[in-house]
N, C-alpha and C positions, 0 to 999 in steps of 0.2 A: 122535112118540109124544106125545099131548097129554094130559096127566091135568089134572084141576082140583077146587076146592074148590066150595062153594056162596057164597062170598062170597071174588072173588080180589083186590079191592081194600082191603076192611076192616081193622078191627082185630077180635082176638077170640083165642081158644086154640089155634085149628087153623093149621097151616101150610098155604100154598097151594100149586100146581103148576100152572106154566104152562111148557109145552117142557120142557126141564131146567134150571129156575130153583126155587126152593124158597125161601117165605119169609114171614116174620110180623111183625106189629106188634102189640101191647098195653102198655096203660096202667091201672093200678089204685092206688086208695090201700088201703096197709094200715094195720093199727093193731091192734099185739101178737098177729099172729096169721100164718099159713101162707096162701100164694096159690098154687092151681096157674095159672101163667103160660101156658104154653103145653102140650097135650096132642096128643099126633100120633103115630099108627102108620103107619110105612111099608109101601111092599107090596115087590112083585118088583124092589125099587133098592135102593141105599146113597145117603146123602146125607152130603156133607161142608159142615157149615154152621160160620159165624162167628155167635157173640152178643154182639153191645154193649145195654148196660144203664148205666142213670143213674139217681139218684134224687133229689129235692127233699129235703135234710134239715131238716126240721121240729125232730129232736132230737138229741142227741150218741152214739145209739143206732147200732147199725150194722145193717145188712139184709143176711142169708145169702142166696146163690142156690144152689140146688142141682139137677145134672143128674141126673137119675134113668130109668135104662135099664132097663124089664120089671120094674119095682118095686125094683129095685136103686138105692142112691145110688151115684153113680160118680164126683163131681167136686164141688167144692164153692168157693164163691169168696164176699168180705165187702167190704162197701161199709163205709168206717169212717170218719166225718168227724173224729175226735179231738173236739176241743174245741169247736170251731164249731157251732153248727146254724143256720146258714144259708146253705150252700153248697150248688152244685149237683154232683154228684160222678158220673162215669161209669166202667165200668171202666178202668182203667191201660191194659192190651189186650184186646181181645176174645178169648173162649175161642174155641175151634176144637173141635169137636166132630165126630165119626163117628157116623151114624145106619147100623147096620146093617140089612139086608131084613127085613121084619115084626117089627122090634123099636117096640116102645111107648117113645115119647120124652116126656118132660115134665121142664119147667123150672117149680122150686118156689122162690118167694121167701117169705123168714121175717121178718118185723119185729118185734122184742122189747121196742120201747119204744111211743112216740107216734106218731101218723099218720103216713106220708110218703107221698108219692107215685113211684110208682115206674116206669119205663118200659121196654121191651126191643123189640128189633128182631132180628132173626134172618134171616142170607139165605147163599145157597147153591147148589149143585149138586148133580143127581142123576144117576147112572149106574147105569143099566139094562142 
């Protein structure tokens, strides 16, 4: 089985599929706003993915990441650098997420202070 998107090597909001691998890369600067980092709808397969993200902290505020499945918020994790505003901070442990067949998966980042650069990589496998 060979599935694929229109942009198999670049950054963007869709997840790419080659063979039984699913992946995506994206980066953005957010400033006191919400951003949908990824927006993907599965086909007749399920995917088990690992989400790894980080941010260049330009403020002492936190950035919240939220996994949304079919419009419902299912999991939330936060970046919080405490008192220092000059750190680069990744997730302590990457999140693992199961995306069911035909489900719409979205990953939202929310910045609640000054501009922060955030980046995210998703890698995983699909099972048909």
